[in-house]
All heavy atoms as a GROMACS GRO file, in nm:
protein
  629
    1CYS      N    1   0.809   8.183   5.801
    1CYS     CA    2   0.779   8.258   5.680
    1CYS      C    3   0.830   8.400   5.696
    1CYS      O    4   0.821   8.458   5.805
    1CYS     CB    5   0.629   8.261   5.655
    1CYS     SG    6   0.560   8.101   5.610
    2ASP      N    7   0.881   8.453   5.590
    2ASP     CA    8   0.931   8.590   5.592
    2ASP      C    9   0.816   8.689   5.602
    2ASP      O   10   0.704   8.660   5.561
    2ASP     CB   11   1.009   8.620   5.463
    2ASP     CG   12   1.138   8.540   5.454
    2ASP    OD1   13   1.193   8.501   5.559
    2ASP    OD2   14   1.182   8.516   5.340
    3ALA      N   15   0.846   8.807   5.656
    3ALA     CA   16   0.747   8.915   5.658
    3ALA      C   17   0.704   8.942   5.514
    3ALA      O   18   0.784   8.926   5.421
    3ALA     CB   19   0.807   9.040   5.721
    4ILE      N   20   0.578   8.983   5.497
    4ILE     CA   21   0.526   9.004   5.362
    4ILE      C   22   0.419   9.113   5.363
    4ILE      O   23   0.341   9.124   5.458
    4ILE     CB   24   0.469   8.872   5.304
    4ILE    CG1   25   0.435   8.888   5.157
    4ILE    CG2   26   0.350   8.825   5.383
    4ILE    CD1   27   0.401   8.756   5.088
    5PHE      N   28   0.418   9.194   5.259
    5PHE     CA   29   0.310   9.291   5.238
    5PHE      C   30   0.219   9.232   5.132
    5PHE      O   31   0.264   9.198   5.022
    5PHE     CB   32   0.366   9.426   5.192
    5PHE     CG   33   0.259   9.528   5.166
    5PHE    CD1   34   0.183   9.578   5.270
    5PHE    CD2   35   0.234   9.571   5.037
    5PHE    CE1   36   0.084   9.673   5.246
    5PHE    CE2   37   0.136   9.665   5.012
    5PHE     CZ   38   0.061   9.716   5.116
    6ASP      N   39   0.091   9.216   5.163
    6ASP     CA   40  -0.002   9.152   5.070
    6ASP      C   41  -0.083   9.253   4.988
    6ASP      O   42  -0.179   9.216   4.922
    6ASP     CB   43  -0.094   9.056   5.143
    6ASP     CG   44  -0.189   9.125   5.240
    6ASP    OD1   45  -0.188   9.249   5.249
    6ASP    OD2   46  -0.264   9.054   5.309
    7GLY      N   47  -0.045   9.380   4.995
    7GLY     CA   48  -0.119   9.484   4.924
    7GLY      C   49  -0.212   9.560   5.016
    7GLY      O   50  -0.262   9.666   4.982
    8ILE      N   51  -0.237   9.504   5.134
    8ILE     CA   52  -0.324   9.569   5.232
    8ILE      C   53  -0.252   9.585   5.366
    8ILE      O   54  -0.260   9.689   5.430
    8ILE     CB   55  -0.454   9.488   5.253
    8ILE    CG1   56  -0.535   9.489   5.123
    8ILE    CG2   57  -0.537   9.545   5.368
    8ILE    CD1   58  -0.660   9.404   5.126
    9TYR      N   59  -0.181   9.482   5.408
    9TYR     CA   60  -0.123   9.480   5.542
    9TYR      C   61   0.016   9.419   5.540
    9TYR      O   62   0.043   9.327   5.462
    9TYR     CB   63  -0.215   9.398   5.635
    9TYR     CG   64  -0.173   9.397   5.779
    9TYR    CD1   65  -0.189   9.510   5.859
    9TYR    CD2   66  -0.119   9.282   5.836
    9TYR    CE1   67  -0.151   9.508   5.992
    9TYR    CE2   68  -0.081   9.281   5.970
    9TYR     CZ   69  -0.097   9.394   6.047
    9TYR     OH   70  -0.059   9.392   6.179
   10ASN      N   71   0.104   9.471   5.625
   10ASN     CA   72   0.238   9.415   5.641
   10ASN      C   73   0.234   9.305   5.746
   10ASN      O   74   0.228   9.333   5.866
   10ASN     CB   75   0.337   9.524   5.687
   10ASN     CG   76   0.374   9.616   5.576
   10ASN    OD1   77   0.413   9.573   5.469
   10ASN    ND2   78   0.362   9.745   5.601
   11TRP      N   79   0.235   9.182   5.701
   11TRP     CA   80   0.233   9.067   5.791
   11TRP      C   81   0.374   9.041   5.842
   11TRP      O   82   0.470   9.042   5.764
   11TRP     CB   83   0.178   8.945   5.719
   11TRP     CG   84   0.034   8.961   5.687
   11TRP    CD1   85  -0.019   9.020   5.576
   11TRP    CD2   86  -0.076   8.924   5.769
   11TRP    NE1   87  -0.156   9.021   5.584
   11TRP    CE2   88  -0.194   8.962   5.702
   11TRP    CE3   89  -0.087   8.861   5.892
   11TRP    CZ2   90  -0.320   8.940   5.754
   11TRP    CZ3   91  -0.213   8.838   5.944
   11TRP    CH2   92  -0.328   8.877   5.875
   12PRO      N   93   0.389   9.019   5.974
   12PRO     CA   94   0.522   8.997   6.029
   12PRO      C   95   0.575   8.858   5.996
   12PRO      O   96   0.500   8.768   5.958
   12PRO     CB   97   0.498   9.010   6.180
   12PRO     CG   98   0.357   8.967   6.200
   12PRO     CD   99   0.284   9.015   6.076
   13ALA      N  100   0.705   8.842   6.013
   13ALA     CA  101   0.765   8.709   6.000
   13ALA      C  102   0.692   8.617   6.098
   13ALA      O  103   0.657   8.657   6.208
   13ALA     CB  104   0.913   8.715   6.032
   14THR      N  105   0.668   8.495   6.052
   14THR     CA  106   0.584   8.402   6.130
   14THR      C  107   0.652   8.265   6.136
   14THR      O  108   0.707   8.219   6.036
   14THR     CB  109   0.445   8.392   6.064
   14THR    OG1  110   0.387   8.522   6.061
   14THR    CG2  111   0.354   8.299   6.140
   15ARG      N  112   0.644   8.204   6.251
   15ARG     CA  113   0.702   8.071   6.272
   15ARG      C  114   0.635   7.969   6.179
   15ARG      O  115   0.515   7.974   6.153
   15ARG     CB  116   0.679   8.032   6.417
   15ARG     CG  117   0.752   7.910   6.464
   15ARG     CD  118   0.741   7.894   6.613
   15ARG     NE  119   0.614   7.948   6.663
   15ARG     CZ  120   0.534   7.885   6.747
   15ARG    NH1  121   0.564   7.766   6.792
   15ARG    NH2  122   0.423   7.940   6.788
   16ALA      N  123   0.713   7.875   6.131
   16ALA     CA  124   0.662   7.769   6.044
   16ALA      C  125   0.550   7.692   6.114
   16ALA      O  126   0.548   7.681   6.237
   16ALA     CB  127   0.774   7.674   6.004
   17ASP      N  128   0.458   7.643   6.034
   17ASP     CA  129   0.344   7.561   6.081
   17ASP      C  130   0.254   7.639   6.177
   17ASP      O  131   0.212   7.587   6.280
   17ASP     CB  132   0.396   7.433   6.146
   17ASP     CG  133   0.289   7.324   6.150
   17ASP    OD1  134   0.194   7.330   6.069
   17ASP    OD2  135   0.300   7.233   6.235
   18THR      N  136   0.227   7.764   6.141
   18THR     CA  137   0.148   7.853   6.225
   18THR      C  138   0.048   7.930   6.140
   18THR      O  139   0.077   7.969   6.028
   18THR     CB  140   0.240   7.956   6.296
   18THR    OG1  141   0.336   7.886   6.373
   18THR    CG2  142   0.163   8.051   6.384
   19ILE      N  143  -0.071   7.952   6.196
   19ILE     CA  144  -0.166   8.045   6.136
   19ILE      C  145  -0.161   8.171   6.220
   19ILE      O  146  -0.178   8.166   6.342
   19ILE     CB  147  -0.308   7.988   6.133
   19ILE    CG1  148  -0.314   7.867   6.039
   19ILE    CG2  149  -0.408   8.095   6.088
   19ILE    CD1  150  -0.449   7.798   6.033
   20ILE      N  151  -0.134   8.283   6.156
   20ILE     CA  152  -0.129   8.411   6.225
   20ILE      C  153  -0.258   8.487   6.194
   20ILE      O  154  -0.306   8.487   6.081
   20ILE     CB  155  -0.005   8.493   6.185
   20ILE    CG1  156   0.002   8.622   6.266
   20ILE    CG2  157   0.003   8.516   6.036
   20ILE    CD1  158   0.132   8.699   6.250
   21SER      N  159  -0.314   8.549   6.297
   21SER     CA  160  -0.439   8.625   6.281
   21SER      C  161  -0.421   8.765   6.339
   21SER      O  162  -0.353   8.782   6.441
   21SER     CB  163  -0.553   8.556   6.355
   21SER     OG  164  -0.576   8.427   6.302
   22VAL      N  165  -0.483   8.863   6.273
   22VAL     CA  166  -0.481   9.001   6.320
   22VAL      C  167  -0.624   9.052   6.315
   22VAL      O  168  -0.697   9.026   6.218
   22VAL     CB  169  -0.391   9.089   6.230
   22VAL    CG1  170  -0.397   9.234   6.273
   22VAL    CG2  171  -0.248   9.037   6.233
   23GLU      N  172  -0.665   9.123   6.419
   23GLU     CA  173  -0.801   9.177   6.422
   23GLU      C  174  -0.822   9.274   6.306
   23GLU      O  175  -0.738   9.358   6.278
   23GLU     CB  176  -0.827   9.246   6.555
   23GLU     CG  177  -0.831   9.149   6.671
   23GLU     CD  178  -0.855   9.218   6.802
   23GLU    OE1  179  -0.952   9.297   6.810
   23GLU    OE2  180  -0.777   9.193   6.895
   24CYS      N  181  -0.937   9.262   6.242
   24CYS     CA  182  -0.968   9.343   6.124
   24CYS      C  183  -0.962   9.492   6.155
   24CYS      O  184  -0.909   9.569   6.074
   24CYS     CB  185  -1.107   9.307   6.072
   24CYS     SG  186  -1.123   9.135   6.018
   25HIS      N  187  -1.013   9.534   6.270
   25HIS     CA  188  -1.013   9.678   6.298
   25HIS      C  189  -0.871   9.732   6.308
   25HIS      O  190  -0.847   9.847   6.272
   25HIS     CB  191  -1.096   9.712   6.422
   25HIS     CG  192  -1.031   9.681   6.553
   25HIS    ND1  193  -1.045   9.559   6.614
   25HIS    CD2  194  -0.952   9.756   6.633
   25HIS    CE1  195  -0.978   9.561   6.728
   25HIS    NE2  196  -0.920   9.679   6.742
   26LYS      N  197  -0.775   9.652   6.349
   26LYS     CA  198  -0.636   9.697   6.352
   26LYS      C  199  -0.581   9.713   6.211
   26LYS      O  200  -0.509   9.808   6.181
   26LYS     CB  201  -0.550   9.599   6.432
   26LYS     CG  202  -0.578   9.603   6.579
   26LYS     CD  203  -0.488   9.508   6.653
   26LYS     CE  204  -0.520   9.512   6.802
   26LYS     NZ  205  -0.437   9.420   6.879
   27ILE      N  206  -0.614   9.619   6.125
   27ILE     CA  207  -0.568   9.627   5.986
   27ILE      C  208  -0.624   9.752   5.920
   27ILE      O  209  -0.552   9.826   5.853
   27ILE     CB  210  -0.608   9.500   5.907
   27ILE    CG1  211  -0.529   9.381   5.959
   27ILE    CG2  212  -0.587   9.521   5.757
   27ILE    CD1  213  -0.572   9.249   5.904
   28PHE      N  214  -0.753   9.777   5.937
   28PHE     CA  215  -0.814   9.893   5.873
   28PHE      C  216  -0.760  10.024   5.928
   28PHE      O  217  -0.737  10.118   5.853
   28PHE     CB  218  -0.966   9.890   5.889
   28PHE     CG  219  -1.030   9.774   5.817
   28PHE    CD1  220  -1.141   9.712   5.871
   28PHE    CD2  221  -0.981   9.726   5.698
   28PHE    CE1  222  -1.201   9.605   5.807
   28PHE    CE2  223  -1.040   9.620   5.633
   28PHE     CZ  224  -1.150   9.559   5.688
   29SER      N  225  -0.739  10.030   6.057
   29SER     CA  226  -0.692  10.157   6.114
   29SER      C  227  -0.545  10.182   6.081
   29SER      O  228  -0.506  10.295   6.056
   29SER     CB  229  -0.715  10.161   6.265
   29SER     OG  230  -0.639  10.062   6.330
   30ILE      N  231  -0.463  10.077   6.076
   30ILE     CA  232  -0.320  10.094   6.048
   30ILE      C  233  -0.294  10.109   5.898
   30ILE      O  234  -0.227  10.202   5.855
   30ILE     CB  235  -0.240   9.973   6.101
   30ILE    CG1  236  -0.243   9.972   6.254
   30ILE    CG2  237  -0.096   9.975   6.051
   30ILE    CD1  238  -0.188   9.845   6.314
   31SER      N  239  -0.347  10.017   5.820
   31SER     CA  240  -0.310  10.010   5.679
   31SER      C  241  -0.396  10.094   5.586
   31SER      O  242  -0.350  10.136   5.482
   31SER     CB  243  -0.316   9.864   5.631
   31SER     OG  244  -0.226   9.787   5.705
   32MET      N  245  -0.521  10.114   5.624
   32MET     CA  246  -0.612  10.179   5.531
   32MET      C  247  -0.664  10.313   5.583
   32MET      O  248  -0.738  10.381   5.514
   32MET     CB  249  -0.729  10.084   5.501
   32MET     CG  250  -0.682   9.951   5.445
   32MET     SD  251  -0.814   9.833   5.421
   32MET     CE  252  -0.882   9.898   5.269
   33GLY      N  253  -0.627  10.347   5.705
   33GLY     CA  254  -0.673  10.473   5.761
   33GLY      C  255  -0.822  10.476   5.785
   33GLY      O  256  -0.883  10.581   5.794
   34HIS      N  257  -0.885  10.360   5.796
   34HIS     CA  258  -1.030  10.350   5.818
   34HIS      C  259  -1.054  10.315   5.963
   34HIS      O  260  -1.012  10.209   6.009
   34HIS     CB  261  -1.090  10.242   5.727
   34HIS     CG  262  -1.237  10.225   5.746
   34HIS    ND1  263  -1.328  10.313   5.697
   34HIS    CD2  264  -1.307  10.129   5.811
   34HIS    CE1  265  -1.450  10.272   5.730
   34HIS    NE2  266  -1.440  10.160   5.800
   35ASP      N  267  -1.117  10.404   6.037
   35ASP     CA  268  -1.142  10.380   6.178
   35ASP      C  269  -1.273  10.304   6.195
   35ASP      O  270  -1.380  10.352   6.157
   35ASP     CB  271  -1.150  10.514   6.252
   35ASP     CG  272  -1.153  10.497   6.402
   35ASP    OD1  273  -1.108  10.391   6.449
   35ASP    OD2  274  -1.201  10.588   6.470
   36VAL      N  275  -1.264  10.184   6.250
   36VAL     CA  276  -1.382  10.101   6.274
   36VAL      C  277  -1.448  10.151   6.402
   36VAL      O  278  -1.382  10.175   6.502
   36VAL     CB  279  -1.343   9.953   6.287
   36VAL    CG1  280  -1.463   9.868   6.322
   36VAL    CG2  281  -1.279   9.905   6.159
   37ASP      N  282  -1.578  10.168   6.398
   37ASP     CA  283  -1.652  10.214   6.515
   37ASP      C  284  -1.620  10.128   6.636
   37ASP      O  285  -1.606  10.007   6.626
   37ASP     CB  286  -1.804  10.208   6.491
   37ASP     CG  287  -1.851  10.310   6.390
   37ASP    OD1  288  -1.778  10.406   6.363
   37ASP    OD2  289  -1.962  10.291   6.337
   38GLN      N  290  -1.613  10.192   6.753
   38GLN     CA  291  -1.584  10.122   6.878
   38GLN      C  292  -1.681  10.006   6.901
   38GLN      O  293  -1.642   9.900   6.947
   38GLN     CB  294  -1.592  10.221   6.995
   38GLN     CG  295  -1.548  10.162   7.127
   38GLN     CD  296  -1.399  10.134   7.134
   38GLN    OE1  297  -1.320  10.206   7.073
   38GLN    NE2  298  -1.361  10.032   7.205
   39ASP      N  299  -1.808  10.024   6.865
   39ASP     CA  300  -1.908   9.918   6.885
   39ASP      C  301  -1.870   9.790   6.812
   39ASP      O  302  -1.898   9.680   6.858
   39ASP     CB  303  -2.045   9.963   6.836
   39ASP     CG  304  -2.103  10.075   6.920
   39ASP    OD1  305  -2.055  10.094   7.035
   39ASP    OD2  306  -2.195  10.142   6.872
   40TYR      N  307  -1.809   9.804   6.695
   40TYR     CA  308  -1.777   9.687   6.615
   40TYR      C  309  -1.640   9.629   6.645
   40TYR      O  310  -1.608   9.519   6.602
   40TYR     CB  311  -1.791   9.718   6.466
   40TYR     CG  312  -1.933   9.753   6.430
   40TYR    CD1  313  -1.967   9.881   6.390
   40TYR    CD2  314  -2.033   9.658   6.440
   40TYR    CE1  315  -2.098   9.914   6.359
   40TYR    CE2  316  -2.164   9.690   6.410
   40TYR     CZ  317  -2.196   9.818   6.369
   40TYR     OH  318  -2.324   9.849   6.340
   41GLN      N  319  -1.557   9.701   6.722
   41GLN     CA  320  -1.427   9.646   6.759
   41GLN      C  321  -1.443   9.524   6.848
   41GLN      O  322  -1.357   9.438   6.852
   41GLN     CB  323  -1.343   9.753   6.830
   41GLN     CG  324  -1.295   9.859   6.735
   41GLN     CD  325  -1.204   9.959   6.802
   41GLN    OE1  326  -1.152   9.935   6.910
   41GLN    NE2  327  -1.184  10.072   6.738
   42ASN      N  328  -1.555   9.514   6.917
   42ASN     CA  329  -1.581   9.399   7.002
   42ASN      C  330  -1.624   9.276   6.923
   42ASN      O  331  -1.640   9.168   6.980
   42ASN     CB  332  -1.686   9.433   7.108
   42ASN     CG  333  -1.634   9.537   7.204
   42ASN    OD1  334  -1.516   9.544   7.232
   42ASN    ND2  335  -1.724   9.621   7.253
   43GLU      N  336  -1.646   9.291   6.794
   43GLU     CA  337  -1.685   9.178   6.710
   43GLU      C  338  -1.574   9.074   6.700
   43GLU      O  339  -1.599   8.959   6.671
   43GLU     CB  340  -1.723   9.226   6.569
   43GLU     CG  341  -1.846   9.315   6.565
   43GLU     CD  342  -1.973   9.238   6.593
   43GLU    OE1  343  -1.985   9.123   6.547
   43GLU    OE2  344  -2.060   9.294   6.660
   44ARG      N  345  -1.451   9.115   6.719
   44ARG     CA  346  -1.336   9.025   6.715
   44ARG      C  347  -1.331   8.943   6.587
   44ARG      O  348  -1.331   8.821   6.589
   44ARG     CB  349  -1.330   8.934   6.837
   44ARG     CG  350  -1.320   9.008   6.967
   44ARG     CD  351  -1.184   9.071   6.983
   44ARG     NE  352  -1.176   9.139   7.111
   44ARG     CZ  353  -1.134   9.262   7.127
   44ARG    NH1  354  -1.092   9.331   7.025
   44ARG    NH2  355  -1.130   9.316   7.246
   45GLN      N  356  -1.330   9.012   6.478
   45GLN     CA  357  -1.316   8.946   6.348
   45GLN      C  358  -1.171   8.959   6.303
   45GLN      O  359  -1.105   9.060   6.328
   45GLN     CB  360  -1.413   9.006   6.248
   45GLN     CG  361  -1.557   8.977   6.289
   45GLN     CD  362  -1.658   9.047   6.203
   45GLN    OE1  363  -1.641   9.161   6.167
   45GLN    NE2  364  -1.765   8.977   6.173
   46TYR      N  365  -1.122   8.855   6.236
   46TYR     CA  366  -0.980   8.845   6.208
   46TYR      C  367  -0.952   8.817   6.061
   46TYR      O  368  -1.030   8.750   5.993
   46TYR     CB  369  -0.918   8.731   6.288
   46TYR     CG  370  -0.925   8.750   6.436
   46TYR    CD1  371  -1.038   8.709   6.509
   46TYR    CD2  372  -0.821   8.810   6.505
   46TYR    CE1  373  -1.044   8.727   6.646
   46TYR    CE2  374  -0.828   8.828   6.642
   46TYR     CZ  375  -0.939   8.787   6.712
   46TYR     OH  376  -0.945   8.805   6.848
   47ALA      N  377  -0.837   8.866   6.016
   47ALA     CA  378  -0.777   8.823   5.890
   47ALA      C  379  -0.666   8.727   5.928
   47ALA      O  380  -0.609   8.736   6.038
   47ALA     CB  381  -0.720   8.942   5.815
   48SER      N  382  -0.633   8.635   5.839
   48SER     CA  383  -0.531   8.537   5.875
   48SER      C  384  -0.450   8.492   5.753
   48SER      O  385  -0.495   8.502   5.640
   48SER     CB  386  -0.594   8.415   5.943
   48SER     OG  387  -0.689   8.356   5.858
   49ARG      N  388  -0.331   8.444   5.785
   49ARG     CA  389  -0.242   8.384   5.685
   49ARG      C  390  -0.184   8.257   5.746
   49ARG      O  391  -0.166   8.249   5.868
   49ARG     CB  392  -0.127   8.478   5.650
   49ARG     CG  393  -0.169   8.596   5.566
   49ARG     CD  394  -0.048   8.676   5.522
   49ARG     NE  395   0.034   8.603   5.428
   49ARG     CZ  396   0.023   8.610   5.295
   49ARG    NH1  397  -0.069   8.686   5.240
   49ARG    NH2  398   0.103   8.541   5.217
   50LYS      N  399  -0.153   8.162   5.662
   50LYS     CA  400  -0.099   8.034   5.709
   50LYS      C  401   0.045   8.017   5.662
   50LYS      O  402   0.074   8.027   5.543
   50LYS     CB  403  -0.182   7.918   5.656
   50LYS     CG  404  -0.136   7.784   5.705
   50LYS     CD  405  -0.229   7.674   5.660
   50LYS     CE  406  -0.187   7.542   5.720
   50LYS     NZ  407  -0.282   7.435   5.687
   51CYS      N  408   0.134   7.993   5.759
   51CYS     CA  409   0.273   7.960   5.728
   51CYS      C  410   0.286   7.807   5.735
   51CYS      O  411   0.259   7.746   5.839
   51CYS     CB  412   0.367   8.028   5.828
   51CYS     SG  413   0.541   7.997   5.790
   52LEU      N  414   0.324   7.749   5.626
   52LEU     CA  415   0.334   7.603   5.616
   52LEU      C  416   0.454   7.550   5.695
   52LEU      O  417   0.546   7.626   5.728
   52LEU     CB  418   0.345   7.563   5.470
   52LEU     CG  419   0.227   7.600   5.380
   52LEU    CD1  420   0.257   7.564   5.235
   52LEU    CD2  421   0.099   7.533   5.428
   53PRO      N  422   0.457   7.420   5.723
   53PRO     CA  423   0.570   7.360   5.797
   53PRO      C  424   0.706   7.384   5.731
   53PRO      O  425   0.808   7.388   5.799
   53PRO     CB  426   0.536   7.211   5.800
   53PRO     CG  427   0.388   7.206   5.792
   53PRO     CD  428   0.350   7.321   5.700
   54ASN      N  429   0.707   7.404   5.600
   54ASN     CA  430   0.835   7.428   5.530
   54ASN      C  431   0.875   7.576   5.529
   54ASN      O  432   0.971   7.614   5.463
   54ASN     CB  433   0.830   7.373   5.388
   54ASN     CG  434   0.727   7.441   5.300
   54ASN    OD1  435   0.653   7.528   5.345
   54ASN    ND2  436   0.720   7.400   5.174
   55GLY      N  437   0.800   7.663   5.599
   55GLY     CA  438   0.835   7.804   5.608
   55GLY      C  439   0.793   7.888   5.489
   55GLY      O  440   0.844   7.998   5.469
   56VAL      N  441   0.698   7.839   5.411
   56VAL     CA  442   0.646   7.912   5.295
   56VAL      C  443   0.500   7.948   5.324
   56VAL      O  444   0.427   7.866   5.382
   56VAL     CB  445   0.655   7.824   5.168
   56VAL    CG1  446   0.589   7.891   5.050
   56VAL    CG2  447   0.800   7.791   5.138
   57TRP      N  448   0.458   8.067   5.284
   57TRP     CA  449   0.318   8.105   5.303
   57TRP      C  450   0.228   8.012   5.224
   57TRP      O  451   0.252   7.985   5.107
   57TRP     CB  452   0.294   8.250   5.259
   57TRP     CG  453   0.357   8.350   5.351
   57TRP    CD1  454   0.464   8.430   5.324
   57TRP    CD2  455   0.317   8.381   5.485
   57TRP    NE1  456   0.494   8.508   5.432
   57TRP    CE2  457   0.404   8.480   5.534
   57TRP    CE3  458   0.218   8.334   5.570
   57TRP    CZ2  459   0.394   8.533   5.662
   57TRP    CZ3  460   0.208   8.387   5.698
   57TRP    CH2  461   0.295   8.485   5.743
   58GLY      N  462   0.123   7.966   5.289
   58GLY     CA  463   0.030   7.872   5.227
   58GLY      C  464  -0.087   7.942   5.159
   58GLY      O  465  -0.087   8.063   5.140
   59TRP      N  466  -0.187   7.863   5.129
   59TRP     CA  467  -0.308   7.910   5.063
   59TRP      C  468  -0.274   7.986   4.934
   59TRP      O  469  -0.334   8.088   4.902
   59TRP     CB  470  -0.393   7.998   5.155
   59TRP     CG  471  -0.442   7.934   5.280
   59TRP    CD1  472  -0.467   7.802   5.301
   59TRP    CD2  473  -0.474   8.000   5.403
   59TRP    NE1  474  -0.512   7.782   5.429
   59TRP    CE2  475  -0.517   7.902   5.494
   59TRP    CE3  476  -0.469   8.132   5.444
   59TRP    CZ2  477  -0.556   7.932   5.624
   59TRP    CZ3  478  -0.508   8.161   5.574
   59TRP    CH2  479  -0.551   8.062   5.662
   60SER      N  480  -0.172   7.938   4.863
   60SER     CA  481  -0.126   8.002   4.739
   60SER      C  482  -0.091   8.149   4.762
   60SER      O  483  -0.122   8.235   4.680
   60SER     CB  484  -0.231   7.987   4.628
   60SER     OG  485  -0.252   7.851   4.600
   61ASN      N  486  -0.030   8.177   4.879
   61ASN     CA  487   0.011   8.312   4.917
   61ASN      C  488  -0.107   8.406   4.930
   61ASN      O  489  -0.099   8.525   4.902
   61ASN     CB  490   0.116   8.367   4.820
   61ASN     CG  491   0.199   8.476   4.885
   61ASN    OD1  492   0.217   8.477   5.006
   61ASN    ND2  493   0.249   8.566   4.805
   62TRP      N  494  -0.219   8.353   4.973
   62TRP     CA  495  -0.344   8.427   4.987
   62TRP      C  496  -0.368   8.463   5.133
   62TRP      O  497  -0.331   8.387   5.222
   62TRP     CB  498  -0.459   8.339   4.936
   62TRP     CG  499  -0.596   8.393   4.952
   62TRP    CD1  500  -0.653   8.495   4.882
   62TRP    CD2  501  -0.698   8.346   5.042
   62TRP    NE1  502  -0.782   8.514   4.922
   62TRP    CE2  503  -0.813   8.424   5.022
   62TRP    CE3  504  -0.702   8.246   5.138
   62TRP    CZ2  505  -0.930   8.406   5.093
   62TRP    CZ3  506  -0.819   8.227   5.210
   62TRP    CH2  507  -0.932   8.306   5.186
   63THR      N  508  -0.426   8.580   5.157
   63THR     CA  509  -0.466   8.619   5.292
   63THR      C  510  -0.616   8.604   5.304
   63THR      O  511  -0.691   8.646   5.215
   63THR     CB  512  -0.428   8.766   5.319
   63THR    OG1  513  -0.288   8.782   5.300
   63THR    CG2  514  -0.465   8.807   5.461
   64ASN      N  515  -0.662   8.546   5.412
   64ASN     CA  516  -0.805   8.528   5.434
   64ASN      C  517  -0.862   8.652   5.502
   64ASN      O  518  -0.848   8.669   5.623
   64ASN     CB  519  -0.829   8.403   5.519
   64ASN     CG  520  -0.976   8.374   5.536
   64ASN    OD1  521  -1.061   8.454   5.500
   64ASN    ND2  522  -1.007   8.258   5.592
   65TYR      N  523  -0.926   8.738   5.423
   65TYR     CA  524  -0.990   8.859   5.474
   65TYR      C  525  -1.142   8.843   5.484
   65TYR      O  526  -1.214   8.941   5.496
   65TYR     CB  527  -0.959   8.979   5.383
   65TYR     CG  528  -0.820   9.035   5.402
   65TYR    CD1  529  -0.722   9.011   5.308
   65TYR    CD2  530  -0.790   9.112   5.513
   65TYR    CE1  531  -0.594   9.064   5.325
   65TYR    CE2  532  -0.663   9.165   5.531
   65TYR     CZ  533  -0.566   9.141   5.435
   65TYR     OH  534  -0.441   9.193   5.453
   66THR      N  535  -1.193   8.723   5.478
   66THR     CA  536  -1.336   8.698   5.474
   66THR      C  537  -1.410   8.765   5.590
   66THR      O  538  -1.510   8.834   5.569
   66THR     CB  539  -1.365   8.547   5.474
   66THR    OG1  540  -1.296   8.488   5.364
   66THR    CG2  541  -1.514   8.520   5.464
   67GLU      N  542  -1.363   8.747   5.711
   67GLU     CA  543  -1.431   8.809   5.826
   67GLU      C  544  -1.423   8.961   5.820
   67GLU      O  545  -1.516   9.030   5.862
   67GLU     CB  546  -1.370   8.760   5.957
   67GLU     CG  547  -1.401   8.615   5.986
   67GLU     CD  548  -1.349   8.569   6.121
   67GLU    OE1  549  -1.321   8.654   6.208
   67GLU    OE2  550  -1.337   8.447   6.139
   68CYS      N  551  -1.315   9.015   5.767
   68CYS     CA  552  -1.302   9.160   5.755
   68CYS      C  553  -1.404   9.216   5.656
   68CYS      O  554  -1.459   9.324   5.677
   68CYS     CB  555  -1.162   9.198   5.710
   68CYS     SG  556  -1.034   9.153   5.828
   69LEU      N  557  -1.428   9.143   5.549
   69LEU     CA  558  -1.529   9.188   5.452
   69LEU      C  559  -1.666   9.193   5.517
   69LEU      O  560  -1.744   9.284   5.492
   69LEU     CB  561  -1.530   9.096   5.330
   69LEU     CG  562  -1.402   9.096   5.248
   69LEU    CD1  563  -1.410   8.990   5.138
   69LEU    CD2  564  -1.374   9.232   5.190
   70ASN      N  565  -1.694   9.096   5.604
   70ASN     CA  566  -1.821   9.097   5.676
   70ASN      C  567  -1.830   9.220   5.766
   70ASN      O  568  -1.935   9.282   5.777
   70ASN     CB  569  -1.836   8.970   5.760
   70ASN     CG  570  -1.852   8.846   5.675
   70ASN    OD1  571  -1.893   8.853   5.559
   70ASN    ND2  572  -1.816   8.733   5.731
   71LEU      N  573  -1.721   9.256   5.830
   71LEU     CA  574  -1.719   9.374   5.916
   71LEU      C  575  -1.740   9.501   5.834
   71LEU      O  576  -1.814   9.590   5.874
   71LEU     CB  577  -1.587   9.381   5.992
   71LEU     CG  578  -1.571   9.498   6.090
   71LEU    CD1  579  -1.676   9.490   6.199
   71LEU    CD2  580  -1.432   9.496   6.150
   72LEU      N  581  -1.678   9.509   5.718
   72LEU     CA  582  -1.696   9.628   5.632
   72LEU      C  583  -1.841   9.640   5.587
   72LEU      O  584  -1.893   9.750   5.577
   72LEU     CB  585  -1.603   9.622   5.511
   72LEU     CG  586  -1.461   9.663   5.536
   72LEU    CD1  587  -1.380   9.649   5.407
   72LEU    CD2  588  -1.451   9.804   5.591
   73SER      N  589  -1.907   9.529   5.560
   73SER     CA  590  -2.046   9.537   5.517
   73SER      C  591  -2.134   9.592   5.630
   73SER      O  592  -2.231   9.663   5.604
   73SER     CB  593  -2.098   9.401   5.469
   73SER     OG  594  -2.111   9.312   5.576
   74ILE      N  595  -2.099   9.563   5.755
   74ILE     CA  596  -2.173   9.621   5.868
   74ILE      C  597  -2.148   9.770   5.875
   74ILE      O  598  -2.239   9.849   5.898
   74ILE     CB  599  -2.128   9.554   6.001
   74ILE    CG1  600  -2.171   9.409   6.005
   74ILE    CG2  601  -2.182   9.630   6.122
   74ILE    CD1  602  -2.110   9.328   6.118
   75GLN      N  603  -2.025   9.813   5.850
   75GLN     CA  604  -1.988   9.954   5.858
   75GLN      C  605  -2.058  10.039   5.753
   75GLN      O  606  -2.088  10.154   5.776
   75GLN     CB  607  -1.837   9.970   5.840
   75GLN     CG  608  -1.756   9.918   5.956
   75GLN     CD  609  -1.768  10.010   6.076
   75GLN    OE1  610  -1.727  10.124   6.071
   75GLN    NE2  611  -1.825   9.961   6.183
   76VAL      N  612  -2.087   9.980   5.637
   76VAL     CA  613  -2.147  10.056   5.527
   76VAL      C  614  -2.293  10.089   5.556
   76VAL      O  615  -2.346  10.189   5.510
   76VAL     CB  616  -2.133   9.976   5.396
   76VAL    CG1  617  -2.210  10.039   5.284
   76VAL    CG2  618  -1.986   9.963   5.360
   77ARG      N  619  -2.359  10.008   5.634
   77ARG     CA  620  -2.503  10.030   5.662
   77ARG      C  621  -2.531  10.161   5.727
   77ARG      O  622  -2.461  10.221   5.796
   77ARG     CB  623  -2.556   9.917   5.750
   77ARG     CG  624  -2.558   9.787   5.677
   77ARG     CD  625  -2.617   9.681   5.767
   77ARG     NE  626  -2.584   9.553   5.710
   77ARG     CZ  627  -2.592   9.440   5.774
   77ARG    NH1  628  -2.630   9.436   5.899
   77ARG    NH2  629  -2.561   9.328   5.717
   0.00000   0.00000   0.00000
């Protein structure tokens, strides 16, 4: 799959038939300028995208940020 910007993060080119994951705290610190507390960096929560066997992004070109949203809810408290 070709590299893609999903509106939040620049996902790198990814080998076909692969799920790529990036730690949420890296996405927030790089793309959004939001520094996640050191305590929560150990939570190891990830965003992910799926590259299908045919080299096209799957999940209707959707990025799974579910775990990142959970991390943000912890940060707001």
